[in-house]
N, C-alpha and C positions, 0 to 999 in steps of 0.2 A: 506473496498472497494473492491469489487469483491467477495462477499462472497460466489458466487456460492451456492451449496446445503445446506450451512448453518453448517456445522460442527464446524467450529471455532467460528463462534458466539452463537451458543447453548451451547460451551464449556466455553466460556466467562461469557454468564449468568449464568452458572451453578455455577462459581465461585464467583460469585458476581456483576458483571459489568451490567448496563443497556445498551443494544446494539442497535446501529442502524445499521443493515446489509443491506448492498447496492450492488446491483447489477444490471449489464446492461440490462441484459435479464427477463423479464417476465416469462418465463418457468423457469430459476432457481429460482426465489423467489416462485414460486408456489410449484415448488418441496421442497424446504425449509421449506415452511411454513408447507406442508405435513408431512414430515419427522420430523418436530419438532415442532408439533402442542400443546405439552403438556410442553414445553419451555416456562418459564415466563421470563419477561424482555427483549423481542426482540422486536424491530418495523422491519418490512422487508419492504424495499424500493426500487423500481425499479427505479432508476435513472442512467443516463449517465452522468458520472463525467465531460466530457470532453465538452458536450454540452447543458446539462439541468441546469435550474435554481437550485442552490443549496439550495433555499429556504427552502425545506424540512428538511435540517439539523439543529440541535441545534444551535442557535444563540450564546448560554454561551458557546461553545466549547466541546471539548473531553479531557479526560485522556490520551486515548489509540486510535490510529488511526492505522489499520492494512493492509496492501496491500499483501495478500499473493498468489502467483503466478500470478498477474495481472500487474506488473509495467512494463514487456516487451511488453504489448498489449496497452498500453497508447502511444498514438503518441506527445502528448506535454508534455512531461514527467517533464520539469522544469516548467512549470507553474502550472500543478497539482500537484506535490510533494511539492513545496513552497506554494501553495493554501490552501494545506490541513493542512500544517504547521503552517497556519495562523489560524487553529481551534483549534490549541492544548491550553489547559490552562496551566497555570505556572507549570511547572514540569512535563508536559505532554510527550509522546514519539509517534513519528511515525516509525511502523516497518515494513520494507520491507523486504519480503521473496522471494528469486527468483534465478532460476537458474545460475548457472556459466559456462561459455564457457568451462573450464579445466574438468568439472565434468557431461558434457553433452554429448551424442552419437553426432556424426555429422549430422545425419540425424533430429536432433531435436535442433541444437544449433541457430537456428533463434529465439528462446524463451529465450536463454541464453545473460546474459551480461558478457563482458570481464571486465578487471580491469581500463579499460579509461572509461567506461559507470558508473562502480560503484562511480568512482572518482569524477565524474559529479554529480552522485547522491548523495554523502554526501557533497557535497562544500558547505560551508557556514554556516554549523551547528554549535551550541554551543559546541554539544559533540557527539561522533560517537562511536558506540560500534560495532563490528562486532564479529558475531559467526559462526561458521558453525553448519548448522542443516542436518546433514545426507547429506551432499554434495551440500546445497544450501546456498547462503550467507543469512545469517540474521544479518539484518542492525537494529538498534538501534537509531533512531536520534533524538535529543533534542535540542530544540531551543530556542528561535527563531531563524531561518533563518535569517543570515544577507545579503543574496545575492539577488538580483533581478532576477525574474524569467528569464527575457529577458536575461540578461547576462549570466546566466547559459547555456540557450540555445547555445548561439554565442560560447562558449569555445569550441576547438576542443578538441576531444577523444584523449587521451595518449594512443598508442598502448600497449597493453599487453605485457609484455616480459616473454620468455621461462624459 
């Protein structure tokens, strides 16, 4: 989700995954198609994950879903993340890679998450693994998630501690 110009999608296809690369903008999809035309195993899809019909996505599910540098731009986060979690096959993972406030310059903190937001993101999943990737939070969520997305949205964020 949020494939942008397709670098991660092309890499995943190169290591053997069959990839559905999804982005909101047709310009990103067009650029990704052009830059990675020789890569086999990628299906490029222009789709608004918050508003469009998810019918183009595979009904049989996915082993891996990634949201790289896109989570902070999603408005209905709980519904989307848990909805994506429902599309995971047994043993699958949802990976969210996102900037965190502590490692983000003040002028760019609007696209970064604080610890309270990360706590909301990982609530209800069977297992959560958190790694650091050059100052980004790299969360590996495995499920199925046991929370109703509406309940997640209503939980208050916990303020980050210094």
